C-alpha positions in Angstrom: 214.9 -25.0 30.4 216.8 -28.0 29.1 217.4 -29.1 25.5 218.4 -32.5 24.2 219.3 -33.3 20.5 218.6 -36.8 19.4 220.3 -38.5 16.5 218.0 -40.3 14.0 218.9 -43.4 12.1 218.3 -44.4 8.5 214.9 -42.9 7.6 214.2 -41.5 11.1 215.3 -37.8 11.3 217.0 -36.0 14.0 214.8 -34.6 16.8 215.1 -32.0 19.6 213.3 -32.1 23.0 212.8 -29.0 25.0 212.0 -29.6 28.7 211.3 -27.4 31.7 213.0 -27.3 35.1 211.1 -30.3 36.2 212.0 -32.2 33.0 208.5 -32.1 31.7 208.4 -32.2 27.9 207.6 -28.8 26.4 208.3 -29.4 22.7 209.5 -32.2 20.6 210.3 -31.4 17.0 212.6 -32.3 14.0 215.8 -30.3 13.8 214.9 -29.1 10.3 211.3 -28.0 11.1 211.1 -26.3 14.5 208.7 -23.5 13.5 205.3 -25.1 14.2 206.3 -26.7 17.5 207.8 -23.6 18.9 204.8 -21.6 17.9 202.5 -24.1 19.8 204.6 -23.8 23.0 204.9 -20.0 22.8 208.6 -19.8 21.9 208.3 -18.6 18.3 209.9 -15.3 19.2 212.9 -17.2 20.4 213.2 -19.4 17.2 216.5 -17.9 16.0 218.3 -18.3 19.3 217.0 -21.9 19.7 218.1 -22.8 16.1 221.6 -21.5 16.9 221.7 -23.7 20.1 220.6 -26.7 18.2 223.5 -26.4 15.7 226.0 -26.0 18.5 225.1 -28.8 20.9 226.2 -32.4 20.5 223.7 -35.3 20.1 222.6 -37.1 23.2 223.7 -34.5 25.8 221.2 -32.7 28.0 222.1 -29.1 28.3 220.5 -26.3 30.4 219.8 -23.2 28.4 218.7 -19.7 29.2 216.4 -18.1 26.6 
């Protein structure tokens, strides 16, 4: 799975994209509200780990993650 953190501007908040091995979008959510999106895509049980990764990664860089 791949993760990308996108920096918002002015009134637009920061967002995160989760993508599979084929770069198909799995989830797209605000960095401050991941719960609902992660529940929808079946990753609610990995929410703590994903939040840790989100805090660590830089904006605009695609990173491969193992969850």
